N, C-alpha and C positions, 0 to 999 in steps of 0.2 A: 587696398590702397593705403590704409592707415598702418598696416603691419609693414609695408615696404617703406614707408617714411620712417617709422621707428628703427627699422633695421639700418637705413641709411645714416640716420642720426647717431646711432650707436657705433657704426663703423667709422664715421667721421671723428667721434670722440676718441675712439681707440687709436686711430691714425695720429691725431693731435697729440696724444699722451706719448706715443711711441717717438714722435719727433721731439718732443720736450725732453724725453729721457736721453736721446742721443746727444743732445746739446750739452748735457751735464758732463760728458766725457771730452768735450772739446778742450784744446790747449788754451790756457788763459792768454789772452792778448798781451803783449809786452810793448812798452812805450819805445819803439824804435826811433831813431833820429831821421832815418831815410830808408829808402828801399834797398840800397847797397848793404846797409848794416843788417836788415831783416834777411836778405839772401844769404849773407855771411853766417848768420845765426842758424838758418835752416840747413845750410850745408854742414856746418860743425855738428849740429845735432843729429844728422843723418850719419856722420862719421863715428859718433860715439855710442856705445852699447849701454843699455839699461842695465844696471848691476843686479837687479832683482829678477828681470824677466828673462824668459828663454828666447834668445835670439831676436830681440826687438832693439830698434834704435831708440835713442832718446826722443826723437821726433815722433815715433810710432806709439811709444808706450803711454799707458794711462796710469801707471803705478805712482803712488805718492813720491817715492824716491826719485822717480824720473821727472816729476814736476820740480822737485828741489834741485836737482841737477841742472835742469834747464835754467831755473832761476840763478843758480851759481854761475853757469856759463854766461848768462846775460850780464850779471854783476861784473864779471872778470872782463867781458868785452867793454863795458862802460868804464872800467878802470884803465883801459888802454892796453890790455894784454893781447899779444898776438895769438893766432891759432895755435902755433907750436907751444907756446908758454901755457895756454889753457889746456892742451893735451897733456903736457908734462905735469902740471899741477894735479890733474885728474888721475894720471898714471901713478904718481907718487901716493895719492890717496887710496886708489882702488886697484891697483897693479894694471898690467897691460891688458886684462880682460876687458876693461872699458873701451879699448880701441878696437874697431872692426877690422882695421888693417895694421896689425902689430908690425913694427920694423923688422927687416930680415936681419936676424942675429944668429949666433950659434944655437942659442936655446930655442929659437923659433924656426930653426931649419926644417923640421919635420912638418910643421904647420904649412909652410909655404911649398915645400917640394916633396912631401910625403905621398900626396895623391899622384904625382907625376911619376915618382919611383915605383909606386904599386902598379900603375898602368904599364910602364915599361916592363917590369918584372913578369906581369901577366902576359904581355905580348911575346916575351921570350919563352915562357912556359908553353904557350900555345904553338909556337913555331916549332919547338923541340918535339912536342907530342905529335904534331902533324908530320914531321919528317920521319920519326920513328915508325908511325903507322904506314907511311908510304913505302919505307924500306922493308918492313915485315910483310906487307902485302905484296910487293914485288918479289920477294924472296920465296913466297909460299907456292907460286906457280913454278912447275918444272920447265926447264928450258925447252923452247920450241912448242910448247902446248898453248893453245889459245883457250879462253874461257868458254868459247862457244862449244 
């Protein structure tokens, strides 16, 4: 009975420590004026990429630079900047890498349309191969003979 009580106490302490550790990675709360401003901030942070992390948004990243960039975005919002102005500021500073959806331009053409072009080219290649095999299989049988 005592061993069971000790085990449950140890388990409770471990769970409490794990919960405390996860709260250390939470995003620092910012003093938003209202819910609309908070929603705008969250949407903007989701559209911007952490410049240090592999494929994480500012909203998802726990990296110190992501914290700094979230603070920068918040300060720019407080200064009355629009979403486009904030994105332009960060793009000038960190290049278009900071944007999850870079604008469609000549230099981003491959990013936007490359996967579609590869898919179309693959479909054409498969169609050509299937037609060639069908023609060669039909030509291999002598006229008037059945496979049976």
